[in-house]
C-alpha positions in Angstrom: 47.9 4.6 -22.4 50.8 4.3 -19.9 50.8 6.1 -16.5 53.4 8.8 -17.5 51.2 9.7 -20.5 48.1 9.8 -18.4 49.8 12.0 -15.8 50.9 14.4 -18.6 47.3 14.5 -19.9 45.9 15.2 -16.4 48.4 18.0 -15.9 46.8 19.9 -18.8 43.4 20.0 -17.2 43.9 23.5 -16.0 44.3 24.8 -19.6 42.3 28.0 -20.1 41.3 27.0 -23.6 37.9 25.3 -23.1 38.3 23.4 -26.3 41.5 21.9 -25.2 40.0 21.0 -21.8 37.0 19.5 -23.4 39.2 17.2 -25.6 41.2 16.1 -22.5 38.1 15.5 -20.5 36.6 13.3 -23.2 39.8 11.3 -23.5 40.1 10.7 -19.8 36.4 9.7 -19.5 36.9 7.2 -22.4 39.7 5.5 -20.5 37.3 4.7 -17.6 37.8 3.8 -14.0 41.5 2.9 -14.4 42.4 6.6 -14.5 40.5 7.5 -11.3 43.4 6.8 -8.8 45.6 9.2 -10.8 42.9 11.8 -11.0 42.3 11.6 -7.2 46.0 11.9 -6.6 46.1 15.0 -8.9 43.1 16.5 -7.0 44.8 16.1 -3.6 47.9 17.9 -4.9 46.0 20.7 -6.6 45.7 24.1 -5.1 43.6 25.7 -7.8 39.8 25.3 -6.9 38.9 25.4 -10.6 41.3 22.5 -11.4 39.9 20.6 -8.4 36.4 21.1 -9.6 37.3 19.9 -13.1 39.0 16.8 -11.8 36.0 16.0 -9.4 33.6 16.4 -12.3 35.6 14.0 -14.5 35.8 11.4 -11.7 32.0 11.7 -11.1 31.3 11.2 -14.8 33.4 8.1 -15.0 31.9 6.7 -11.9 28.4 7.5 -13.1 29.0 5.9 -16.5 30.2 2.8 -14.7 27.2 2.8 -12.4 24.8 3.0 -15.4 26.4 -0.1 -16.9 26.2 -2.0 -13.6 22.6 -1.1 -13.1 21.8 -2.1 -16.7 23.4 -5.5 -16.0 21.4 -5.9 -12.7 18.1 -5.0 -14.4 18.6 -7.6 -17.2 20.5 -10.4 -15.5 20.8 -10.1 -11.7 17.7 -8.5 -10.3 17.0 -11.5 -8.0 19.8 -10.0 -5.8 17.9 -7.2 -3.9 20.9 -6.2 -1.9 23.0 -5.7 -5.0 20.2 -3.5 -6.5 19.9 -1.1 -3.5 23.7 -1.0 -3.0 23.9 0.2 -6.7 21.4 2.9 -5.9 23.5 4.0 -2.9 26.6 4.0 -5.0 25.2 7.0 -6.9 26.1 9.1 -3.9 28.6 6.8 -2.3 30.7 5.2 -5.1 33.0 3.4 -2.8 30.3 1.7 -0.8 31.2 -1.8 0.2 28.3 -4.3 -0.3 29.9 -6.8 2.0 29.7 -4.4 5.0 25.9 -4.1 4.5 25.7 -7.9 4.1 27.6 -8.5 7.4 25.3 -6.1 9.2 22.2 -8.1 7.9 23.8 -11.3 9.0 24.3 -9.8 12.5 20.6 -9.0 12.8 19.7 -12.4 11.3 21.7 -14.2 14.0 20.0 -12.2 16.8 16.6 -13.1 15.4 17.4 -16.7 14.7 18.3 -17.3 18.3 14.7 -16.3 19.3 12.9 -18.2 16.6 11.6 -21.8 16.7 9.4 -24.0 14.5 6.4 -23.8 17.0 5.9 -20.1 16.5 3.0 -18.8 14.4 3.6 -16.3 11.6 2.4 -13.5 13.8 4.7 -14.6 16.7 7.6 -14.7 14.3 7.0 -11.1 13.2 6.7 -10.1 16.9 10.2 -11.5 17.4 11.5 -9.7 14.2 10.0 -6.5 15.3 11.5 -6.7 18.8 15.0 -7.2 17.5 14.7 -4.9 14.5 12.9 -1.9 16.1 13.7 -2.2 19.8 17.2 -3.8 20.0 18.6 -2.1 16.9 16.4 1.0 17.1 15.2 1.3 13.5 12.4 3.7 12.8 10.8 6.1 10.3 12.4 9.5 9.8 9.3 11.6 10.4 11.2 14.8 11.1 13.0 14.9 7.7 10.8 12.5 5.6 12.0 13.6 2.1 15.8 13.7 2.8 17.8 11.7 0.2 19.6 9.9 3.0 16.4 8.1 3.8 16.7 6.2 0.6 20.4 5.2 0.8 20.8 1.8 2.5 24.1 2.6 4.1 22.7 5.8 5.6 19.7 3.9 7.0 22.0 1.3 8.6 24.2 4.1 10.2 21.4 6.4 11.3 18.7 3.7 12.0 16.3 6.0 10.2 14.7 5.8 6.8 11.6 6.1 4.7 9.0 3.3 4.3 10.7 1.7 1.3 14.3 1.7 2.7 13.1 0.3 6.0 11.0 -2.3 4.3 14.0 -3.3 2.1 16.3 -3.8 5.1 13.6 -5.7 7.0 13.0 -7.8 3.9 16.7 -8.6 3.4 16.8 -9.9 7.0 13.7 -12.0 6.6 14.9 -13.4 3.2 18.1 -14.5 4.9 15.9 -16.4 7.5 13.9 -18.0 4.8 10.6 -16.4 5.9 7.9 -15.8 3.2 7.7 -12.0 3.5 7.5 -9.8 0.4 7.3 -6.2 -0.6 4.0 -4.5 -1.6 4.1 -1.4 -3.8 1.4 0.6 -2.2 0.8 4.1 -3.5 2.2 6.9 -1.3 3.7 4.2 1.0 5.5 0.9 1.0 4.7 -2.2 3.1 5.3 -5.9 3.4 3.2 -9.0 3.4 3.5 -12.4 5.1 2.4 -15.2 2.8 1.2 -18.7 3.7 3.2 -20.7 1.2 1.9 -24.3 0.8 4.1 -27.2 -0.1 4.7 -27.3 -3.9 4.1 -23.5 -4.2 7.0 -21.3 -5.2 8.0 -17.7 -4.6 5.3 -15.1 -3.9 2.3 -17.2 -4.8 0.9 -18.1 -1.4 -2.1 -16.8 0.5 -1.7 -13.4 2.2 -1.9 -13.8 5.9 -1.4 -10.1 6.9 0.6 -7.0 6.1 3.5 -5.3 7.9 4.3 -1.6 8.1 8.0 -1.2 8.9 7.6 2.6 9.0 5.3 2.1 12.0 7.7 -0.3 13.9 6.3 -3.4 12.2 2.6 -2.9 13.0 0.4 -5.7 11.5 -2.8 -5.0 9.6 -5.2 -6.5 7.1 -6.7 -5.9 3.6 -9.5 -3.7 4.9 -6.9 -1.2 6.2 -5.4 -1.0 2.7 -9.0 -0.5 1.3 -9.4 2.5 3.7 -6.0 3.9 2.8 -6.7 3.8 -0.9 -10.1 5.3 -0.4 -8.5 8.2 1.5 -6.1 8.7 -1.5 -9.2 8.9 -3.7 -7.7 6.4 -6.3 -9.1 3.3 -7.8 -7.9 0.0 -6.2 -5.6 -2.2 -8.2 -4.5 -5.7 -7.6 -0.8 -4.6 -7.4 -1.7 -2.5 -4.3 -2.3 -5.8 -2.4 0.1 -8.3 -4.0 3.9 -8.8 -3.7 6.0 -6.8 -6.1 9.4 -7.6 -7.6 12.9 -6.5 -6.5 13.0 -4.6 -9.8 9.9 -2.6 -8.7 11.5 -1.8 -5.4 14.8 -0.5 -6.9 12.9 1.5 -9.5 10.8 3.1 -6.8 13.9 3.8 -4.7 15.4 5.7 -7.6 12.1 7.6 -8.1 12.0 8.5 -4.4 15.6 9.9 -4.7 14.8 11.9 -7.8 11.8 13.4 -5.9 14.0 14.2 -2.9 16.6 16.0 -5.0 13.9 17.8 -6.9 12.6 19.2 -3.6 16.1 20.4 -2.9 16.4 22.0 -6.3 19.3 19.8 -7.4 18.5 19.6 -11.1 21.8 17.9 -12.0 21.1 15.0 -9.7 17.5 14.7 -10.8 18.6 14.5 -14.5 21.2 11.8 -13.7 18.7 9.7 -11.6 16.2 10.0 -14.5 18.9 8.4 -16.7 19.0 5.5 -14.3 15.2 5.3 -14.2 15.1 5.2 -18.0 17.2 2.0 -18.0 14.2 0.1 -16.6 12.3 0.7 -19.8 15.2 0.4 -22.2 15.5 -2.7 -24.5 18.1 -5.3 -23.7 
């Protein structure tokens, strides 16, 4: 459909006949993201709040449908790229988020840490350097005053505010350590999220090394051992599982981030967002 025809179609969105509006809405959504610039232009020139709301709703539906397809593709083909996964999560609320800006920020932290590292440092000494740069120089920390706020799960908000929940802080910390080639991985602990430093021997691949210690980014990178997890699980009154101690996948992290967001919006009473996030969560169990 050519631009004049699209503009003519958009001009009918204020029709009082709901059947007519529904037909136009369905047609515009089927066209996809190519129509968004025209819709945004119409929104900026509209003075009727009802028309603006209708346009905004259509734009959101198009962007959400696109996001579902992108997330589905990431789940089945690209989930080795953790940054892409968490940026897709953030694009639920911030559709125009630029992945490259987040990548540049990670590179900036990486450079600061790299200048302080050398081959003679032990694993613990490396983490001490990481913690100093990440938590002292850049000022990252846990958002204890507003723990369940949705912003704590959006990677761009965490970068801007320097505050986040355990998972988002761990993800950002992990993205930096991955860029440095350090054997640090996420651990999907119940009610919390932590990291582990592995001793990877020559010939071993990925997350198959011996666990040296755990790291808690929500507590400014404090280091602890398996016995502390034992005590934590005991306090939660749940049975211990191997997954509570071992590295998890990027897929697990992104899924948990979506679940955290759904819980945050549920607490805020935003049922529409909860329903949409549940659609994204359902993609992780859907067949290819």
